[in-house]
N, C-alpha and C positions, 0 to 999 in steps of 0.2 A: 304187724310184722308177719311175714309169710313163714311157713313151716321150714322152708329151706334156709331162710335167714336165721331162724332160731337155731337150727342145727349148726350152721357155720359159727354163730355167736358162741355156742357151747364148746365147739371144738377149739376156737381161738382162746377161750378162757382156760382150757385144760392143756398144759404143756405136753403131757404124756399123749394126749389125743392128737396133738399137732404132729408129734414125732411119728406116731403110728400112721397118720394120714400121709405124711411125707414118704415113709417107707413103702406104703401101698402104691403111691404114685410112681416112685422110682423102680419098683419091682415090675411094673407093667411096661413092656418094651414100647408099645404104641404111645402110651401117655408120656413116657420118658422122652421119646423122640419129638413129640409135639411140644413139650416144655423146652427142650434144647433148641428146637427150631425157633420158638418164640423168643428165647433169650438171644439167640444169634442174630436176629433181625436188629437188635439194639446195640450189638457189639461192633466196634470199629475194627476193620481189618488193617493189616500193615499197609495195604494199598491205599486205604482211606486216609491213614495217617500221613503217608508219603505225599499223597495228592494235596492234602491240607497244608503240609509243610512247604510244598512247591508253590502253592497259591500264596501262602503267607510271605515267602521269600520274594515272590514277584511283586506283591503289594509293597513290601518294604523297599525294594529296589526302585519301584515307581515313585514312591514318596521321597526317596533320596534324590532322585532326578529332579522332582518338582522343587524340593527345598534348595538344591544347588542352583537351579534356574532362578529362583527368587533371590537368592543371595547375590547372584551375578547382576540381576536387575538393580538391587539395592546398592551394590558396589558402583555400578555405572552412575546411579543417581548421586551418590556421594562425590564421585569424581566431578560431575557437573556442578555440584554445589561448591566444591573446592575451587573450580575454575572461576565460578562467579565471584567467590570471595576474593580470589587473587585479582580479578578485574576491578572489584570495588576498592581493594587496597591500593591498586595503582591509581585509580581516580582520586582517592582521598589524598594520596601523596602528592599528586599533581595539584589538587586544590590547595593543599597546605603550602606548596611552593608559591602558588599564585597569591594566596593571602599574605604570605611573608613579603612578597614583592610589593603588594598594595600597601601594607603597613609602612614599608620603607618610603614609598612615594607620598603617603599621607603625612608621615613625619617630616619629610622634606618640605611639603607644602605648608605645614603648620609653622615650621621654622622660618620659611620665607615670609609667610603672612605676619608672623610676630615681628620680623625685621622691618617689614613695610609699615606696620602699625606703629612701631617705635619711632620710625623716621617721620611718619605723619604727625604723631604727637609732638615730636621735637620741633617740627616746622610750625605747628600751631602754637606751641608755647613761645616761640621766638616772635611770632607775629603779635601775640597778645602782650608780651612783656618787652 
């Protein structure tokens, strides 16, 4: 450890020595100005804060616009899906009506076939007996 590091280490350990060093630094105008300038480089000004606030607001507004656009796209897609479902419902209803009609026709055909079959059996039975 260098001599300078040893001195700094000793001053840091002794609170009274730290205060005396701080008083010495503050009492020298040139050193005080250098310390203040060094601190001010890291301090945000009102202009910095306002600029950051404006940039943040612009970012938020841009994000809102993007989100609104996405929601509009999603709404449009849902409307397309609803239209497709309505179309499918119409087709299913039409198919249901056609199936009902076919059921009626099949029932009529079965009834006619049963009547013909009974007549044929009756005729065969007369011929046999």
